C-alpha positions, 0 to 999 in steps of 0.5 A: 209221613214226616217220620217216614222222610226222616227215616230215609231213603236209605231205610226204606230201601234196607227194609224192603228189601228185608222184607221181600226176603222174610217173604221169600224165606216163607214160601221156601219152607212150604216150597222146598217141602212140597218139591222134594215129595214130588220129587220122591218118597223116600222119607229120608230124602226128603229129610236131608233137603231140610236138614241142607238147609240148616248145615250151612250154621256148622259148615258156614257159621265161621266163615261167616263171623270172618267175613262180617269183620273184613267186609261191610255189612252192604256189600255182604248182604247184596252179594249173599242175597245176590247169590240166592236169586240165582240160586233159586233162579238155575233151580226154577229153571232145572224144574221148568226144564223136566230136570230136576232131581232130590241132589239138585234141590239138596244142593240149593238149600244148601247154597241158600243157607250158606247166603242165610248164614252169611246175610244174618251174620252181616246184619247182625251187630258187630262183636266188640272183639271181633268173631267170637263165636269160641269163646262163646262155646268156652264160656258155656262150657263153664257154666252148667245152667247155661250149658244145660238150656242150650243142649236141652232147648237145641234137643227141643229144636232138633225134635221139631225137626224131624217131625216137621223135615217129613210132615209134607210128607204126612200131609199128603199120606195120612192127611190127604192134602194137595200143596194149597191144603199143605201151605193153608196148615203151613199159614196156618202155624205160622199165625200162631208163632206170632200169637206165642211171640207177642204173649211172650212178654205177657207169661213170662212176666206173671211166670218163672223163667223155669217153669215157663220154658219146661212147658214151652219145652214139654209142648213143642217137642210132646205135641207131636205125638198127637199125630201118631196117634189120630190122623186127622186133618184137625188134629194136625191144625191145633198140633202146627198151631202149639207146637209154633207159639210153644216154640215161639214162647220158648226162644223169647224166654230162652233169649231173656235167661240170656241177656239176664244171665251172661256178662254183658260184654259176652252176650254178643258171643254167647248168642252166637255159640247157643245159634250154632249148637242149635243149627247143627242139631236141627240139622241132624235131627232133619235128617233123623226123622227123615231116617226114623219115617223110611225105615220106622213107618211116618209115624215114627217121628213123631213119637221119637219127638215126644220121648226128647219132650220126656228127656229135655224137660226132666234134664232142664228140670232137675238141672234149674233147680236152685241150689239154694231158696231164692236163687234159680230163674225165679226170675220177673 
C-alpha cells in the first residue's frame, strides 16, 4: 500500500487507462475477424480488414510524430482514446441495427489504427531532435546488416499476417470452430507469446543472437505450413502457440541487436523507422493473404508463409556472416 500511495493517483489513472486500452485491443483482435467473416466469405475482403489496422502506420505515422512534437502527450492520449471509443460505438450501432457492411468494418479498423498510431507515438519517449523517422531510414540504408535485419523481419511479419488475416475463415471452414472456439484459440496463442517473451532473455543468454534470430524467423513463418497439410484442431493449437512464442523471441532478439549496434543518439529514430517498414509490410501481407486465399484456396497463405520463411532465413544467415573471425552477431 505504501508503494501504491507513493506512485500517486496520476500514475494509477494512467496505468488503468492503458490496461483498459490494451484489453480493448485484445478483444478487437478476435472481434474484427469474426465480424468480417459474419459479413462476407470473400478472403480478400477479410484480409482487407486486417490490412486496414496496419495501414495507418504508413499513412499517418509521420503525421503522428509531428503531432507528438507539437502537442502534449496527455492531450493526444485522451484525444486518441476518445476517438477510438466513438468509432467503436458507431460500428456497434450499425451492427445492432443490421446496417453493418464489410466497408464499415474496414473503415472502423483503419480509424482505430490511426488512433493507435497517435496513441503509441504520444506514449513513446520523444526523440532528441523531434520527429526523426526519415533520419532513421537514411541511417538504415547505409548499414547493410541492419538493413537486412529490418527487411527480413518485416517479411516474416508480412508472412505471419498473410495467414492470420484469413485464419478466421480457416478456423470456421476447415476446423469447424465457432466464435468461442476461435477466441479460445487466439487466447492460447497469446499465452504462447507470453511464454516466448519471458523465455527470450534466457534463450539469448545461451545462444548467439544470429542463431536465435535465424531459428525464430524459421519457426514463425515456417510452422504455419502444417495447417496447409493437416487441418486439425490440435495442429492449429501447436501452430498458434509456437508461432506466437517464436515471434516474441524474434522481436526481443531484433530489438536487442538494434540496441547494441545502433548509436545511442539514433536508436529511437531507427526503431521508429523499423516499425514503419514492418507495419507497412504487414498491411501488404494481409492483403496478399486474402488475395491468395481467394485465388488459390484457403491453404495458399500458409504455403506462402513457408516460402517466405525459407527466403528470409537464408537471406539473414548469409547477410549476418562474420567477415572476420569473432565478428558478426556473436553477442551474449
